C-alpha positions as CSV (number, residue, x, y, z in Angstrom):
1,M,26.6,-5.3,22.5
2,T,26.3,-8.1,19.9
3,G,25.8,-11.7,20.0
4,Q,26.0,-13.3,23.3
5,D,26.6,-10.2,25.3
6,T,23.0,-8.9,24.3
7,P,20.3,-9.4,26.5
8,R,17.5,-11.5,25.6
9,G,14.2,-11.6,26.6
10,I,12.4,-10.0,29.3
11,A,15.9,-8.6,29.9
12,R,15.9,-6.3,26.7
13,N,15.6,-2.9,26.5
14,V,15.6,-2.3,30.2
15,T,13.7,0.8,32.1
16,S,16.4,3.3,32.5
17,Y,16.7,3.8,36.9
18,G,20.6,3.6,36.9
19,D,20.6,0.3,37.9
20,A,19.5,-2.8,35.3
21,E,19.0,-5.2,38.2
22,F,17.0,-3.1,39.8
23,S,15.1,-3.0,36.3
24,N,14.8,-6.4,36.0
25,Y,13.5,-7.1,39.5
26,M,10.5,-4.8,39.0
27,R,9.9,-6.3,35.6
28,R,9.4,-9.4,37.4
29,A,7.5,-8.3,40.1
30,F,5.0,-6.4,37.7
31,L,5.0,-9.4,35.4
32,A,3.9,-11.7,38.3
33,S,1.0,-9.5,39.1
34,A,-0.1,-10.8,35.4
35,G,0.4,-14.4,36.3
36,F,3.9,-14.7,34.9
37,D,6.4,-17.1,36.4
38,A,10.4,-17.6,35.8
39,Q,9.5,-20.6,33.2
40,D,7.3,-18.1,31.0
41,L,9.7,-15.5,30.8
42,D,12.7,-18.0,30.4
43,R,11.4,-18.5,26.9
44,P,12.2,-15.9,23.7
45,I,9.3,-13.1,23.9
46,I,7.7,-12.6,21.0
47,G,5.9,-9.0,20.7
48,I,2.5,-9.1,18.7
49,V,1.5,-5.7,16.7
50,D,-2.1,-5.5,17.6
51,T,-3.7,-2.6,15.1
52,S,-7.4,-3.9,16.1
53,S,-9.8,-0.7,16.6
54,D,-13.4,-0.1,16.7
55,Y,-12.8,2.3,13.8
56,N,-10.9,-0.2,11.7
57,T,-13.8,-2.5,10.2
58,C,-10.8,-4.5,7.9
59,H,-9.7,-5.5,11.2
60,R,-12.5,-6.6,12.9
61,Q,-11.7,-10.2,13.4
62,M,-8.1,-9.4,14.3
63,P,-8.4,-10.5,18.1
64,E,-9.4,-14.0,17.5
65,M,-6.2,-13.6,15.1
66,V,-4.0,-12.6,17.5
67,T,-5.2,-15.6,19.7
68,A,-4.3,-17.7,17.2
69,I,-0.6,-16.2,16.8
70,K,-0.3,-16.7,20.3
71,R,-1.1,-20.4,20.2
72,G,1.5,-20.4,17.5
73,V,4.0,-18.8,19.5
74,L,3.2,-20.9,22.6
75,E,3.4,-24.1,20.7
76,A,7.0,-23.2,19.7
77,G,8.3,-22.7,23.3
78,G,7.7,-18.8,23.1
79,C,6.2,-16.3,25.2
80,P,3.8,-13.9,23.4
81,F,3.0,-10.5,24.2
82,A,0.5,-8.4,22.2
83,F,0.4,-4.5,22.3
84,P,-1.3,-1.8,20.5
85,T,-0.3,0.6,17.8
86,I,-2.1,3.2,15.9
87,S,-4.8,1.6,13.5
88,L,-5.8,3.4,10.1
89,H,-8.8,2.8,8.3
90,E,-9.0,4.1,5.0
91,I,-12.8,5.0,4.9
92,L,-12.5,6.4,8.6
93,T,-9.8,8.6,8.6
94,S,-9.6,12.5,7.9
95,P,-8.4,13.8,5.7
96,T,-6.5,10.6,4.5
97,T,-4.6,7.8,6.1
98,M,-1.3,8.7,4.2
99,L,-0.9,11.8,6.6
100,F,-0.5,9.3,9.1
101,R,1.3,6.7,7.4
102,N,4.9,7.6,8.9
103,L,3.2,8.6,12.3
104,A,2.4,4.6,12.6
105,A,5.7,3.7,11.1
106,M,7.1,6.1,14.3
107,D,4.9,4.6,16.6
108,T,5.5,1.1,15.7
109,E,9.2,1.1,15.5
110,E,9.6,3.2,18.9
111,M,7.5,0.3,20.4
112,I,9.5,-2.3,19.2
113,R,12.6,-0.6,20.3
114,A,11.2,0.2,24.0
115,Q,9.6,-2.8,25.0
116,P,11.6,-6.0,25.5
117,M,11.3,-8.7,22.5
118,D,13.0,-11.0,20.8
119,A,10.8,-11.1,17.6
120,V,8.0,-9.3,16.6
121,V,4.8,-10.3,14.6
122,M,3.3,-7.6,12.8
123,L,-0.1,-7.7,12.5
124,G,-1.8,-5.3,9.7
125,G,-3.9,-5.4,6.6
126,C,-5.6,-2.0,5.8
127,D,-3.9,-0.1,3.2
128,K,-1.5,2.1,5.3
129,T,-1.0,-0.5,8.3
130,V,1.4,-2.9,6.3
131,P,3.9,-0.3,4.6
132,A,3.8,1.4,8.0
133,Q,4.9,-1.5,9.7
134,L,7.6,-2.4,6.8
135,M,9.3,0.5,7.4
136,A,9.3,0.2,11.3
137,A,10.6,-3.2,10.9
138,A,13.5,-2.1,8.5
139,S,14.1,0.9,11.2
140,A,14.2,-1.5,14.2
141,N,15.8,-4.4,12.2
142,V,14.4,-6.6,15.0
143,P,13.6,-10.3,13.6
144,A,9.8,-9.7,12.7
145,I,7.5,-11.3,10.5
146,S,4.4,-9.9,8.8
147,V,0.9,-10.8,9.0
148,V,-2.3,-9.4,7.1
149,S,-5.6,-9.6,7.9
150,G,-6.8,-11.0,4.4
151,P,-9.5,-9.9,2.4
152,M,-13.2,-9.9,2.5
153,M,-15.5,-12.5,0.5
154,T,-17.1,-11.3,-2.4
155,G,-21.0,-10.4,-2.2
156,Y,-23.9,-10.3,-4.0
157,W,-26.5,-7.9,-5.4
158,R,-29.2,-8.7,-7.7
159,G,-27.3,-11.4,-9.0
160,E,-24.0,-10.1,-9.6
161,R,-20.9,-10.9,-7.7
162,L,-19.6,-7.6,-6.2
163,G,-17.0,-6.4,-4.0
164,A,-15.2,-3.4,-2.2
165,C,-14.2,-0.6,-3.9
166,T,-13.8,-1.1,-7.6
167,D,-17.4,-2.1,-7.6
168,C,-18.3,0.3,-5.0
169,R,-16.8,3.5,-7.5
170,R,-18.7,2.0,-10.7
171,Y,-21.8,1.8,-9.1
172,W,-21.3,5.2,-7.8
173,A,-20.6,6.6,-11.0
174,Q,-23.7,5.2,-12.6
175,Y,-25.5,6.7,-9.9
176,R,-24.0,10.0,-10.4
177,A,-25.2,9.3,-14.2
178,G,-28.9,9.3,-12.9
179,Q,-28.6,5.4,-14.1
180,L,-29.2,4.2,-10.4
181,S,-31.8,4.9,-8.1
182,A,-31.2,6.2,-4.2
183,Q,-33.0,2.9,-3.3
184,D,-30.3,1.0,-5.4
185,I,-27.3,2.8,-4.0
186,H,-29.1,2.0,-0.4
187,E,-28.9,-1.9,-1.5
188,L,-25.6,-1.4,-2.8
189,E,-24.2,0.0,0.5
190,Q,-25.7,-2.8,2.5
191,A,-23.7,-5.7,-0.1
192,L,-20.5,-4.3,-0.8
193,C,-18.6,-4.9,2.0
194,F,-20.0,-8.8,2.8
195,T,-17.3,-9.9,5.6
196,G,-14.8,-8.3,7.8
197,G,-11.4,-8.2,5.9
198,T,-9.6,-5.7,3.3
199,C,-10.9,-4.6,-0.1
200,M,-11.0,-7.6,-2.3
201,V,-9.8,-6.5,-5.4
202,M,-6.1,-5.7,-6.2
203,G,-6.2,-2.7,-4.2
204,T,-3.5,-1.4,-2.0
205,A,-4.1,-3.5,0.6
206,S,-4.2,-6.8,-1.3
207,T,-1.0,-5.8,-3.4
208,M,0.9,-4.6,-0.4
209,A,0.0,-8.5,1.0
210,C,1.3,-9.6,-2.2
211,L,4.3,-7.7,-2.1
212,T,5.3,-8.3,1.8
213,E,5.3,-12.0,0.6
214,A,7.2,-11.4,-2.7
215,M,9.6,-9.7,-0.2
216,G,9.9,-12.9,1.6
217,L,8.8,-11.2,5.2
218,M,5.1,-13.2,5.4
219,L,5.3,-17.0,5.1
220,P,4.1,-18.5,1.7
221,G,1.0,-18.8,1.0
222,G,-0.2,-16.0,3.8
223,A,-1.3,-13.0,1.2
224,T,-4.6,-14.3,0.1
225,P,-6.8,-16.4,2.3
226,P,-9.8,-14.7,3.2
227,M,-10.2,-13.1,6.8
228,S,-12.9,-15.3,7.7
229,S,-11.5,-18.6,6.4
230,G,-10.0,-21.1,8.9
231,E,-7.1,-21.3,6.3
232,R,-6.4,-17.6,7.7
233,L,-6.3,-18.5,11.5
234,R,-4.1,-21.6,10.2
235,H,-1.6,-19.1,8.7
236,C,-1.9,-17.1,12.0
237,V,-0.4,-20.2,14.2
238,A,2.3,-20.9,11.4
239,A,3.6,-17.4,11.8
240,G,3.7,-17.7,15.3
241,R,5.8,-20.5,15.7
242,C,7.9,-19.0,12.9
243,A,8.3,-15.8,15.1
244,V,10.1,-18.2,17.7
245,D,12.4,-19.6,15.2
246,I,13.5,-16.5,13.6
247,A,14.2,-15.2,17.2
248,R,16.5,-18.1,17.9
249,V,18.2,-18.0,15.1
250,E,18.3,-14.1,14.6
251,R,17.1,-13.9,11.3
252,R,16.3,-9.7,10.8
253,P,14.2,-7.8,8.2
254,R,17.6,-6.1,6.4
255,D,18.5,-9.9,6.1
256,I,15.6,-10.2,3.6
257,L,14.9,-6.4,2.5
258,T,17.9,-6.8,-0.1
259,R,18.1,-5.0,-3.6
260,A,16.8,-8.7,-5.0
261,A,13.5,-8.6,-2.6
262,F,12.6,-5.2,-4.1
263,L,13.1,-5.9,-7.9
264,N,11.2,-9.3,-7.3
265,A,8.1,-7.1,-5.6
266,L,8.6,-4.4,-8.8
267,T,8.0,-7.9,-10.7
268,V,5.2,-9.1,-8.7
269,L,3.6,-5.7,-8.6
270,M,3.7,-5.2,-12.6
271,A,2.2,-8.9,-12.8
272,L,-0.6,-8.3,-10.5
273,G,-1.3,-4.8,-11.9
274,G,-1.1,-3.6,-9.0
275,S,-2.0,-0.3,-6.8
276,T,-0.1,2.7,-7.6
277,N,0.4,3.5,-4.0
278,A,2.9,0.3,-3.6
279,V,5.5,2.9,-5.6
280,V,5.4,5.6,-2.9
281,H,5.2,2.5,0.1
282,L,8.3,0.6,-2.0
283,L,10.3,3.3,-2.3
284,A,9.3,4.4,1.7
285,I,10.6,0.8,2.6
286,A,13.8,0.6,0.6
287,R,15.2,4.1,2.0
288,R,14.5,2.6,5.4
289,A,16.1,-0.6,4.6
290,G,19.3,1.3,3.1
291,V,18.4,-0.4,-0.4
292,P,18.5,1.9,-3.6
293,L,15.1,2.1,-5.4
294,A,13.7,4.8,-7.9
295,L,11.3,5.3,-10.2
296,D,13.5,4.3,-13.0
297,D,13.5,0.9,-11.8
298,F,10.0,0.7,-11.6
299,D,9.7,1.4,-15.7
300,V,12.5,-1.0,-16.3
301,V,10.6,-4.0,-14.7
302,S,7.2,-2.7,-15.8
303,R,8.7,-2.8,-19.4
304,R,9.7,-6.9,-19.4
305,V,6.6,-7.8,-17.2
306,P,3.4,-8.7,-18.5
307,L,-0.1,-8.4,-16.6
308,L,-0.7,-12.0,-15.5
309,V,-3.4,-11.9,-12.6
310,D,-7.0,-11.3,-13.1
311,C,-8.0,-9.0,-10.7
312,K,-10.3,-6.1,-10.8
313,P,-9.6,-3.0,-11.5
314,A,-7.2,-4.3,-14.1
315,G,-9.2,-7.4,-14.8
316,K,-12.4,-8.8,-13.5
317,G,-11.8,-10.9,-10.6
318,Y,-11.2,-10.7,-6.9
319,L,-8.7,-11.7,-4.4
320,E,-10.3,-15.1,-3.2
321,D,-9.9,-16.2,-6.8
322,M,-6.2,-15.6,-7.0
323,H,-6.3,-17.5,-3.5
324,F,-8.2,-20.5,-4.7
325,A,-6.1,-20.5,-8.1
326,G,-2.9,-21.0,-5.7
327,G,-2.4,-17.7,-4.4
328,M,1.3,-16.2,-4.9
329,P,2.8,-19.4,-4.3
330,T,1.4,-20.1,-7.8
331,L,2.2,-16.3,-9.5
332,L,5.8,-16.5,-8.1
333,K,6.4,-19.8,-9.7
334,A,4.6,-18.3,-13.0
335,L,7.5,-15.7,-12.6
336,E,10.4,-17.8,-11.8
337,P,12.4,-16.8,-15.1
338,L,11.9,-13.3,-14.0
339,L,12.7,-13.2,-10.6
340,D,16.2,-13.0,-8.5
341,L,16.0,-16.6,-7.0
342,S,19.0,-16.0,-4.5
343,A,16.3,-13.6,-2.4
344,M,16.3,-15.2,1.1
345,T,12.7,-15.5,2.7
346,I,11.7,-15.5,6.2
347,T,11.6,-19.5,6.6
348,G,15.5,-19.6,6.0
349,Q,15.5,-20.7,2.4
350,T,16.1,-18.9,-0.7
351,L,13.4,-18.2,-3.4
352,E,15.1,-20.7,-5.7
353,Q,14.8,-23.7,-2.8
354,Y,11.1,-22.8,-1.7
355,L,9.9,-22.9,-5.6
356,R,12.0,-25.8,-6.8
357,D,9.2,-27.8,-6.1
358,M,6.0,-25.8,-6.6
359,P,3.6,-26.6,-9.6
360,P,3.3,-24.2,-12.2
361,P,-0.5,-23.0,-12.6
362,G,-2.9,-25.2,-13.3
363,S,-4.4,-25.3,-16.5
364,W,-8.2,-25.4,-15.1
365,Q,-7.7,-21.9,-13.8
366,T,-7.8,-18.6,-15.5
367,T,-6.9,-16.1,-12.9
368,I,-3.1,-16.1,-12.7
369,R,-1.9,-16.9,-16.1
370,T,1.4,-17.5,-17.5
371,L,4.4,-15.9,-19.4
372,D,3.3,-17.5,-22.6
373,N,-0.4,-16.7,-22.0
374,P,-0.5,-13.5,-20.2
375,L,-3.6,-11.7,-19.3
376,G,-1.9,-8.6,-20.7
377,S,0.7,-6.6,-22.1
378,T,3.8,-5.6,-20.1
379,G,3.6,-1.9,-18.8
380,A,0.8,-2.6,-16.1
381,L,2.4,0.4,-14.4
382,A,4.1,3.2,-16.3
383,I,6.3,6.1,-14.8
384,L,6.3,9.3,-16.9
385,K,8.2,12.3,-17.1
386,G,8.4,15.7,-18.8
387,S,7.9,19.3,-18.3
388,L,4.6,18.9,-16.1
389,A,6.6,16.2,-14.0
390,P,10.4,16.7,-14.0
391,D,11.0,14.2,-10.8
392,G,8.4,11.9,-12.4
393,A,4.5,10.8,-12.1
394,V,2.6,7.4,-12.4
395,I,-0.1,6.3,-14.2
396,K,-2.0,2.6,-13.8
397,A,-1.9,2.0,-17.7
398,A,-3.4,-1.6,-17.6
399,A,-6.7,0.0,-15.7
400,A,-6.3,3.4,-18.1
401,S,-8.7,3.9,-21.5
402,K,-6.8,2.7,-24.3
403,H,-7.8,6.1,-26.5
404,L,-6.4,8.3,-23.7
405,M,-3.0,6.8,-23.7
406,R,-2.2,10.0,-25.9
407,H,-3.9,12.5,-25.5
408,R,-3.6,16.5,-25.9
409,G,-6.3,18.9,-24.6
410,P,-7.1,22.3,-22.8
411,A,-6.5,22.3,-19.0
412,I,-9.0,22.9,-16.2
413,V,-7.7,23.7,-12.9
414,F,-9.0,23.0,-9.3
415,E,-6.9,24.5,-6.6
416,S,-7.4,21.7,-4.0
417,P,-9.5,18.7,-3.3
418,E,-12.3,21.0,-1.5
419,D,-12.3,23.1,-5.0
420,A,-12.7,20.2,-7.1
421,V,-16.1,19.1,-4.8
422,Q,-17.4,22.6,-5.0
423,R,-17.1,23.2,-8.7
424,I,-16.6,19.9,-10.9
425,D,-20.6,19.5,-11.5
426,D,-20.5,23.0,-12.2
427,P,-22.2,23.5,-16.3
428,A,-20.7,27.2,-16.1
429,L,-17.4,25.6,-16.6
430,G,-17.8,24.3,-19.8
431,I,-15.7,21.0,-19.3
432,T,-15.6,19.0,-22.4
433,Q,-14.3,15.3,-22.7
434,D,-11.4,16.6,-24.3
435,H,-10.1,18.6,-21.4
436,V,-7.4,17.5,-19.0
437,M,-8.4,18.1,-15.3
438,I,-5.4,19.2,-13.4
439,L,-6.0,18.9,-9.4
440,R,-3.1,20.5,-7.4
441,N,-2.1,21.2,-3.7
442,A,-2.7,17.7,-2.9
443,G,0.6,16.2,-2.6
444,P,2.2,15.3,0.5
445,V,3.0,19.4,1.4
446,G,-0.1,20.4,0.1
447,A,-2.4,18.0,1.6
448,G,-1.2,14.9,3.1
449,M,-1.5,13.2,-0.4
450,P,-5.1,11.9,-0.3
451,E,-6.6,9.5,-2.5
452,A,-8.5,12.3,-4.9
453,G,-6.6,12.2,-7.8
454,S,-9.1,9.9,-9.7
455,L,-11.3,13.2,-9.8
456,P,-15.3,11.9,-11.0
457,I,-16.4,12.8,-14.2
458,P,-18.3,15.9,-14.3
459,K,-22.2,14.9,-13.7
460,Y,-23.4,16.3,-17.2
461,L,-20.6,14.4,-19.1
462,A,-21.5,11.1,-17.0
463,R,-24.9,11.4,-18.2
464,E,-24.0,12.0,-21.6
465,G,-22.0,8.7,-21.5
466,V,-18.7,9.7,-20.8
467,K,-16.9,7.5,-18.4
468,D,-13.4,8.5,-18.3
469,M,-11.1,11.4,-19.0
470,V,-7.4,12.2,-18.6
471,R,-7.0,13.7,-14.9
472,V,-3.0,14.9,-13.8
473,S,-2.5,15.5,-9.8
474,D,-0.1,15.7,-7.1
475,A,-2.3,13.3,-5.4
476,R,-2.8,9.3,-5.2
477,M,-5.8,7.5,-6.0
478,S,-6.9,4.2,-4.2
479,G,-5.6,0.9,-5.9
480,T,-9.6,0.1,-6.4
481,A,-9.8,3.1,-8.6
482,Y,-9.5,3.1,-12.7
483,G,-9.4,5.7,-15.5
484,T,-6.5,7.7,-17.3
485,V,-5.2,9.0,-14.0
486,V,-1.8,10.8,-13.9
487,L,-0.7,10.6,-10.2
488,H,2.4,11.7,-7.8
489,C,3.2,14.8,-10.1
490,S,6.7,15.6,-8.7
491,P,7.9,18.1,-7.8
492,E,4.2,19.0,-6.2
493,S,2.4,22.1,-6.5
494,A,2.4,23.2,-2.9
495,V,6.5,23.7,-3.1
496,G,6.4,25.1,-6.5
497,G,6.2,22.6,-9.2
498,P,5.0,22.8,-12.3
499,L,1.3,22.0,-11.4
500,A,1.2,24.9,-9.6
501,L,1.9,27.0,-13.0
502,V,-0.5,25.7,-14.9
503,R,-3.8,27.8,-16.1
504,D,-7.0,27.1,-17.5
505,G,-6.9,26.6,-21.2
506,D,-3.2,25.5,-21.0
507,L,-2.4,22.4,-23.5
508,I,-1.4,19.3,-21.5
509,E,-0.1,16.4,-23.5
510,L,-0.1,12.8,-22.0
511,D,1.9,10.4,-24.5
512,L,1.9,7.1,-22.6
513,D,4.4,5.2,-25.5
514,A,6.7,8.3,-24.9
515,R,6.4,8.1,-21.0
516,R,6.0,11.7,-21.0
517,I,3.4,14.3,-19.7
518,D,4.1,17.7,-20.8
519,L,2.7,21.4,-19.8
520,L,2.7,23.2,-23.5
521,V,3.7,26.5,-22.4
522,D,6.8,28.4,-23.1
523,E,9.7,28.7,-20.9
524,S,9.3,32.4,-20.6
525,E,5.8,32.5,-19.8
526,L,6.2,29.7,-17.0
527,A,9.1,32.1,-15.8
528,H,6.8,34.6,-15.4
529,R,4.5,32.4,-13.8
530,R,6.7,31.3,-11.0
531,E,7.8,35.0,-10.0
532,T,4.1,35.4,-9.0
533,F,3.8,31.7,-7.0
534,T,3.0,32.1,-3.4
535,P,3.1,29.0,-1.3
536,P,0.1,27.9,0.6
537,L,0.7,28.4,4.6
538,L,1.6,25.4,6.7
539,P,-0.4,23.8,9.2
540,T,0.2,25.7,12.7
541,R,0.9,22.8,14.9
542,G,1.3,18.9,16.2
543,W,1.8,16.3,13.8
544,R,0.7,18.1,10.6
545,R,3.1,20.9,11.1
546,L,6.0,18.4,11.5
547,Y,4.5,16.5,8.4
548,A,5.0,19.3,6.0
549,E,8.0,20.8,7.2
550,R,9.7,17.5,7.2
551,V,8.2,15.1,4.4
552,L,10.3,14.1,1.6
553,P,8.6,14.3,-2.3
554,S,6.6,11.4,-3.3
555,H,9.2,10.4,-5.8
556,L,11.3,9.6,-2.8
557,G,8.5,7.8,-1.0
558,A,7.3,10.9,1.2
559,D,8.6,9.6,4.4
560,L,10.1,11.8,6.6
561,D,13.4,13.5,5.8
562,F,15.2,12.3,9.4
563,L,14.1,8.7,9.4
């Protein structure tokens, strides 16, 4: 049924008893026990995806945000129903939240489909929650709006401003190099995460929040207000009101998630110097929305968009700086000549209509730059191909070392993240700063694609002052990380990709300008090595087995093939 024939409100998605009227009668009876009367249930029903969890410190103020969203729904004449889904926290989930992103997307999609709601407010924040919710929204195609928990505020240690998690990594590297004491690192543990909220650098959470706003599935200005601010709560109220509006006009995610919206997101991603994780997430969301998007699109956009936003790890600032400089509305105005202004937004306006009266970046700030005065050159993220990654790999060039962007060196191979933990600091390996560290069996099939690609510098080299080396893997790295790290090599090693064939001492060549990553070994020798390749054993049961059997490669978004 469509249009006027489609049940609305509490009559949507009825429980199957073989009698729809009986189903609705039973619903009204049980809802009466919760205090709902006929006037309540005659309103648009607005679901609210609540990812609160004691295990998710980034979402610790979410109950307050749910309350604010409910207030907005009620003010606009709707009836709010909050419901839980899987909550994924990067630090408190083993082995990696990426293993569970698709499960969270399935959970969210199925609950949207199974429960009665005319629209849904998706409340996420920590890295995988937002892409999982966007994937679910694209598949369910029920009117939906995204709200994020917002970033932490920055803290201080011994007079230095700092925040999670780029500074976490910087100080940990200093500790491994013997430059900080155990007492120093203990003090830092208490200062790095100053408030609730997501990492306040341009990591994956901040990047995905900004891209969601850029694609139009979030109210303007919603990506950057800190979690602890009144502005964050006011945004929640406004989103609640908007949810009722989109329910009434039936404005759906696929009306907004067009190719124009995704190309705008790619433009913003490059201007932000955003997380490499956004590549795999945008590919997955686009696939759900039925929009053609490929790695080559990222590289085309990357070559024409300069770095505009001064946020760590590509810059020096934090997301609150971007917020107080004008946030995403100001960045979109700066990028206006490079955007597809026909793209629709959640408000019903096109991007052109929204930006028409928006002022450009103010000269009083330096966090959001202009196209004629950028922070950095084009190519903040780059897509590499070559004999080591025929289907593609990703590097965050804006956070890499210039002297390593063209490098040839011998490989030192680690068979898994666990192998790297056990052996990387062993001086007997003889690793030099010229080596290329290879990590394999860390892709989607091999290990769920953990954030293990940014291998630490061996302690004995760190103590000599070495701060960066070329590292290559089929894993991911945190959006908060930095260094000359080649990621997402596809095909991955666990399915017989070229990474599986590398041996210690093989020459590896990175040439960023040529967009290549190559294994310099004769094809005849590689053919011989392929004959002896044995894939790793798959997990034996449960979600991990299903994931390993059905996950797509990273260059296609690492979603499950049947979704």
